[in-house]
C-alpha positions in Angstrom: -7.7 -29.5 1.5 -5.1 -28.4 4.0 -5.6 -25.0 5.4 -2.8 -22.5 5.5 -2.0 -18.9 6.4 -3.5 -16.5 3.8 -6.5 -18.8 3.0 -9.9 -17.2 3.0 -12.6 -19.0 4.9 -16.3 -18.4 5.3 -18.0 -18.8 8.7 -20.6 -21.5 8.0 -22.0 -22.0 11.5 -25.2 -20.1 11.7 -24.8 -20.1 15.5 -21.6 -18.0 15.3 -22.2 -14.2 15.5 -19.8 -13.8 12.5 -22.0 -15.9 10.2 -21.6 -15.7 7.1 -18.5 -13.4 7.2 -15.3 -14.0 5.2 -12.1 -14.3 7.3 -8.4 -14.3 6.2 -6.4 -17.0 8.1 -3.6 -15.5 10.1 -2.6 -18.6 12.0 -3.5 -22.3 11.9 -4.0 -23.9 15.3 -4.9 -27.4 16.5 -8.5 -26.4 17.2 -8.9 -24.6 13.9 -7.8 -21.1 12.9 -7.2 -17.6 14.0 -8.0 -15.0 11.4 -9.2 -11.5 10.7 -11.5 -9.4 8.5 -10.5 -5.9 7.5 -13.0 -3.1 8.1 -12.4 0.2 6.3 -11.8 3.1 8.8 -11.9 0.7 11.8 -9.0 -1.7 11.2 -8.9 -5.4 11.6 -11.2 -7.5 13.7 -9.8 -10.9 14.9 -11.6 -14.2 15.6 -10.8 -17.8 16.5 -12.9 -20.5 14.7 -13.1 -24.2 15.3 -12.7 -26.5 12.3 -16.4 -27.2 12.2 -17.3 -23.5 12.0 -15.8 -22.6 8.6 -15.1 -23.7 5.0 -12.2 -22.7 2.8 -13.3 -20.5 -0.1 -10.1 -19.2 -1.6 -6.7 -17.5 -1.0 -6.0 -13.8 -0.2 -3.9 -11.8 -2.5 -3.1 -9.1 0.0 -2.5 -9.8 3.7 -2.6 -7.4 6.7 0.9 -6.8 8.1 
């Protein structure tokens, strides 16, 4: 499955401090993705993940602007 902006991925690498968070893809890169998770009252937190650190789990309905 080809990943695209707006997909939801889950961090599957237990060595990553974001394990097992869900992340919305904001940009697809050669190394993997850049994405974010929204935190109420605190805003968005951004992360870069390598291809081997995540799995696609769905597609977001609402994206941060």
